[in-house]
Residue, then its C-alpha position, 0 to 999 in steps of 0.5 A: y500500500l501507498l503511504i502518504q503523510n502530511i498531505n496538504t488540503g489541496g492534495l486531499k481534495m484531489f485525492k477525494k476527486l480521484l476516489a470519486v472518479l474511480i467509483y463513478y467510472k468503474h460503474n460506467v465500465s460495468m454498465l458498458h460491460w452489460k450494454t455492449c453489443g455486436t459481433n465481438f460481444q462475448d470477447n468485449h464483455v469478458f474484457l470489460g469485466g476484467l477492467y472493472d474488476e481491476m478498477e475495484g482493486h484500485i478503488d480499494a487501495i485508494a480508499e484504504l490509503g485515504l484512511q491512512i491520511g485522514q480521508n474517509p471513504i466516500s459513498l456513492s451519493d457523496t461521489l455523485a454530489f462531489l462530481s456534480e460540484d465540479s465544472h468538468e463534464y464527466v463521461g456518462i453512460n445511458p443505461n437505456a442504450d446499447y453500445n457498439a464496440d467503437d462507442t464502448f471503447k472510445a468512452v473507456i479511453t476517455m475515462f481512463n485518460e481522465i483518471s491518468i491525468i488526475i493521478e498525475d496532478i496528485c503526483k505534483n503535490e510536494s507533500l508526497s515523497e518520491a516513493q509515493r509519487n512512483d507508486l501513484a505513477a505506476l497506477s497512472s501508467w496502468y490507465s495510460l497504457r490501456a487508454n493509449y495502446l490496448l483499447p485503441r487496438r480494439l478499435i482497429n478492424 
């Protein structure tokens, strides 16, 4: 686990934002897992299931890290309230729509790029040690690799 000590207030807010975005986007990926359709449905369904399982582990690690620095985990209602106060327009998934592979993976690419950027912003917090930045950078790399390499390759016909 990562250990962050003496993180400033701005760092705590960014940390809370990361947790909220992870929770919201994990839910979105699970929705896409259920609502994707097309010729490669089974493969895409399984692949998306693996992504949201991985994200669940990231949420757990970040929530437990938050407890170490004095940030309580946030509920789903807190997540939605926190994100609604942010001026950023987050990717939304319509549960009443079906999604083809292109739309599905373009949405996931956008979500994963946003997660990576939030983590990179947290890494700029000067109260983090080099080891803590390195641990967070590894998480950012997980999202960046998928957003910029693995997922776009699923869009090639």
